[in-house]
C-alpha positions as CSV (number, residue, x, y, z in Angstrom):
1,M,-145.9,-10.0,162.6
2,S,-146.3,-9.3,166.5
3,R,-144.8,-12.0,169.1
4,A,-148.3,-11.9,170.2
5,A,-149.5,-12.9,166.2
6,W,-146.4,-16.2,166.0
7,G,-147.2,-17.3,170.1
8,A,-144.2,-16.3,172.3
9,D,-144.7,-17.8,175.4
10,E,-144.2,-14.5,177.7
11,S,-143.8,-17.3,180.8
12,L,-140.8,-17.2,179.3
13,V,-139.3,-14.2,179.5
14,Q,-138.5,-12.9,183.1
15,D,-136.4,-10.0,182.5
16,P,-137.3,-6.4,180.7
17,P,-135.0,-5.4,177.8
18,S,-132.0,-4.1,177.7
19,Y,-131.8,-0.9,175.0
20,L,-129.0,0.5,173.4
21,N,-128.5,4.1,173.0
22,K,-128.4,4.2,169.2
23,L,-128.4,1.6,166.8
24,D,-125.3,1.4,163.9
25,A,-125.9,-1.1,162.0
26,V,-127.6,-4.3,160.8
27,F,-126.6,-8.0,161.7
28,V,-127.8,-10.7,159.1
29,H,-128.7,-14.0,159.6
30,H,-129.9,-17.7,158.9
31,T,-131.7,-19.9,161.5
32,A,-129.5,-23.0,160.1
33,G,-132.7,-24.8,160.1
34,T,-134.5,-27.2,157.6
35,N,-135.7,-24.7,154.2
36,N,-138.1,-27.7,153.4
37,Y,-141.1,-25.3,155.4
38,T,-144.2,-23.7,154.5
39,C,-144.6,-20.1,155.6
40,A,-147.3,-21.5,158.2
41,D,-145.6,-23.3,160.0
42,S,-143.5,-20.3,160.7
43,P,-143.9,-19.0,163.4
44,A,-144.0,-22.8,164.8
45,I,-140.1,-22.5,164.0
46,I,-139.6,-19.5,165.9
47,R,-141.9,-20.6,169.0
48,A,-138.8,-23.7,168.9
49,I,-136.3,-20.9,168.6
50,L,-137.4,-19.1,171.9
51,T,-137.5,-22.0,173.9
52,Y,-134.1,-22.7,172.9
53,H,-132.6,-19.9,173.2
54,V,-134.0,-19.8,176.5
55,R,-134.2,-22.8,178.3
56,T,-130.8,-24.1,176.6
57,N,-129.3,-21.7,176.1
58,G,-129.5,-19.7,179.0
59,W,-130.6,-15.8,177.2
60,N,-133.8,-14.2,178.7
61,D,-135.2,-14.1,176.0
62,I,-135.2,-14.7,172.0
63,G,-131.9,-14.0,170.8
64,Y,-132.7,-11.7,167.4
65,N,-134.9,-9.2,166.8
66,F,-136.3,-9.6,164.2
67,F,-137.1,-13.2,161.9
68,V,-138.2,-12.9,157.9
69,D,-139.1,-16.1,156.2
70,K,-139.1,-17.2,152.8
71,C,-142.7,-15.7,152.1
72,G,-141.3,-12.2,152.9
73,T,-143.4,-11.9,156.2
74,V,-141.5,-10.1,158.8
75,F,-141.2,-11.2,162.3
76,E,-140.8,-9.1,165.7
77,G,-137.7,-10.8,167.1
78,R,-137.1,-10.3,171.0
79,A,-139.2,-8.0,172.7
80,G,-138.7,-4.1,174.1
81,G,-140.5,-2.9,170.4
82,V,-139.8,-2.8,167.0
83,D,-138.8,1.0,166.7
84,R,-136.8,0.2,169.2
85,P,-133.2,-0.6,169.6
86,V,-133.7,-3.1,172.1
87,L,-130.4,-5.0,172.8
88,G,-130.6,-8.2,171.3
89,A,-127.9,-11.3,171.5
90,H,-127.0,-12.3,167.9
91,T,-123.9,-10.9,167.5
92,Y,-120.9,-11.1,170.0
93,G,-119.2,-8.5,170.4
94,F,-121.6,-5.9,168.7
95,N,-124.7,-6.5,170.1
96,S,-124.6,-3.3,171.6
97,Y,-124.5,-1.5,168.2
98,S,-126.8,-2.9,166.1
99,A,-130.0,-5.5,165.2
100,G,-129.9,-8.9,164.5
101,I,-132.2,-10.0,161.5
102,S,-132.1,-13.9,161.0
103,L,-134.3,-15.8,158.0
104,L,-135.5,-18.7,158.7
105,G,-133.5,-21.1,156.9
106,D,-130.1,-22.7,156.0
107,Y,-128.6,-20.9,153.1
108,E,-125.0,-22.8,153.4
109,N,-126.1,-26.2,152.2
110,G,-128.1,-25.7,148.8
111,G,-130.6,-22.9,149.5
112,T,-130.9,-20.2,148.4
113,P,-133.3,-17.2,149.5
114,T,-136.1,-16.4,147.7
115,A,-136.4,-12.5,145.7
116,A,-139.1,-12.3,148.5
117,A,-136.9,-12.9,151.6
118,K,-134.3,-10.3,150.1
119,Q,-136.7,-7.5,150.0
120,A,-138.1,-7.7,153.2
121,I,-134.4,-7.6,154.9
122,A,-133.8,-5.3,152.9
123,D,-136.6,-3.2,154.3
124,L,-136.2,-3.9,157.2
125,A,-132.8,-2.9,157.9
126,A,-134.0,-0.1,155.7
127,W,-136.3,1.4,157.8
128,K,-135.0,-0.1,160.8
129,L,-131.4,2.1,160.5
130,G,-133.2,4.8,159.2
131,L,-134.3,5.7,162.6
132,H,-131.0,5.9,163.8
133,G,-129.9,8.5,160.9
134,V,-127.7,5.0,159.5
135,D,-127.4,5.0,155.4
136,P,-127.6,1.4,154.3
137,E,-125.2,1.6,151.6
138,A,-122.6,3.4,154.6
139,K,-120.1,1.6,156.3
140,V,-119.2,2.3,159.5
141,A,-116.5,2.1,162.6
142,L,-117.1,-0.2,166.0
143,T,-115.1,-1.6,168.5
144,A,-115.4,-5.5,168.8
145,A,-116.8,-5.8,173.0
146,G,-114.8,-9.6,173.1
147,D,-112.6,-11.3,171.1
148,T,-114.9,-12.8,168.5
149,G,-113.3,-15.1,166.6
150,V,-112.6,-12.4,163.7
151,W,-111.4,-9.7,165.6
152,K,-109.9,-8.6,169.3
153,K,-111.7,-6.7,172.0
154,G,-110.7,-3.8,171.9
155,Q,-110.4,-3.4,168.2
156,V,-112.1,-1.0,165.8
157,V,-113.7,-2.3,162.3
158,T,-115.4,-1.0,159.7
159,L,-117.6,-2.8,158.7
160,N,-120.5,-1.9,157.1
161,T,-124.2,-1.1,158.3
162,I,-125.4,-4.1,157.0
163,S,-123.5,-6.8,158.2
164,G,-123.2,-10.8,157.7
165,H,-122.4,-12.8,161.3
166,R,-119.4,-13.6,159.5
167,D,-118.3,-10.4,159.6
168,G,-118.3,-10.0,162.8
169,Y,-117.8,-13.4,164.3
170,A,-116.0,-16.5,163.5
171,T,-119.0,-18.1,161.7
172,L,-120.3,-20.0,158.6
173,C,-123.5,-17.6,159.3
174,P,-125.6,-16.6,157.7
175,G,-124.1,-19.3,154.7
176,V,-122.7,-18.9,152.4
177,T,-126.1,-18.1,149.5
178,L,-127.0,-15.7,151.8
179,Y,-124.2,-13.9,152.2
180,S,-123.6,-13.5,148.8
181,A,-127.0,-12.0,148.9
182,L,-125.7,-9.3,150.6
183,P,-124.1,-7.1,148.0
184,G,-127.9,-6.6,146.7
185,I,-129.6,-6.7,149.6
186,R,-127.8,-3.2,150.5
187,T,-128.8,-2.2,146.8
188,A,-131.9,-2.7,147.4
189,A,-132.0,-1.5,151.2
190,G,-130.4,1.4,149.9
191,A,-133.8,2.0,147.0
192,S,-136.2,1.5,149.3
193,P,-138.5,4.3,150.0
194,Y,-138.2,3.2,154.6
195,A,-134.2,4.7,154.1
196,V,-133.1,7.3,155.3
197,G,-133.4,10.7,152.9
198,N,-136.0,8.7,150.6
C-alpha cells in the first residue's frame, strides 16, 4: 500500500530522501502499539506514527522503510521509492546499511505474530535484499556507526542479513515472540520466489 493509499500527510516531510549506496541487511521491528486493531485501522495507525516521528522525534519523515500488519499487508514507509535504498531512521548505528520493517503491534507483552505477517515480512525482506544481491539467510559484517548499547562505535559485528532491532541496539524490540520467529522468517525468505537466485 503506497503512502498516498494510507494517507501520508506529505506536508510534514520537508526534506528530500537520502539514499544508501547498497543495502546489506534488513532489521525487523514492532511498533509496540496495540494488538487489538482491525486491518482497516492500519492506515490510521501508520498516519499517527508518521506524525509522532516528525513532530515529537523531530525526524524528517517516518522512520521505518516499511510496515506490515497482522493481515500481511505491506505498507510503504519512508518516502523515496520502495525499490530504492532509502536511508531510514530505525536502527541506530546501522541505518546506513539497512532497511527497517516494522510489524504493527506489541510482541513483547503477549502478542503473537500471525502466519500472514511472518510470510509478508519474509517475502518483503527477500525482495528488498534481492535487489542488492543479498542472500536473506546469510550473515554480513557491518561496522557500528555509533555506540548502541550492544556495540561500540567502530566495532565490526557479524549479523544476520535479516536481524531484529535488538541485535543492533539495546532494546526489547521487536519483542520476544517476533524475535523468536526470526529464524523461521529467514528460512521462509530463503525459499521465497523473491529471494536472490530463486
